[in-house]
N, C-alpha and C positions, 0 to 999 in steps of 0.2 A: 772851101771849108777846111778848118784845121781839124785833123783827126783827133779823137779822144786820146789822152795820155793814159796808158795802162797802169801807170804807177801812182796816179792821183785820182781824186774824184771831182776835180774842178769842172772839166768839160766832159759830160757823159750823155748817153742817150736817155731821154726822159719823156714821160707822158705830160701833156700840157693842153691848156686851152689857149688859143691865140685869138686876140681881138683884132680883127682886120676887116676893112671894107672890101678887099679883094684877095682872092686866094692864089694869085699868080706869082707872088714873090717867093724867093727862096731863103730870105733871111729877115728876121724881125727884131726890133728893139726889145730889150728885156722888160720895159714898161708895158708891153703889149702881150706878155707871156705869163701865164699862171701855171706853175708846176704842180703835178699831182703824183701820188704814189703808184697809181695803176691806170690801165686803160679804161677800166670800168668807171673809175671816179671821173676821169676826163670826159667820157661819154655822158655821164650823168649831168655834168656841169655845162655841156655844150648847149648852145642856143643859136642856131643859124639865123633866126629872125633878128637877133640882137648882134649878129656878126661875131659870135663866139664859136670857134670851131675846134674840135678835138684833133690832136696831132701828136706825132712823135717828133721830138726835136733833139738837137745836139747843142750843148752849151752849158754855161755861158762862155763866150769868147769875147775878147776885146777887139773892136774894129780899129782900123787905121785912123778913124776920126775920134777915137777915145771912148766910144759908146760900148756898152755890153750888149751883145746880140746873141740870138739863137738861130741856128740853121734848121730849116725844115727837112725832116727825113721823109715823112709821109703824112698825109691826112688820114685820120681814122674815120672810116665810114660807119 
């Protein structure tokens, strides 16, 4: 994981919903991540039955393949 740059707001810790069939990965494409302003908003939008999980993520970062990705910090229970 690339650590957040303290001088910019490009790659920061954020609250999000991640759409994923499995929660064992550590990084997710930007197309699977929806950013929210707060943990409460992310929790409200979570729907495990539809594979939408609340999380804290760091990103976006550009991968070596040229995709924008987010790194999982933690799942929000």
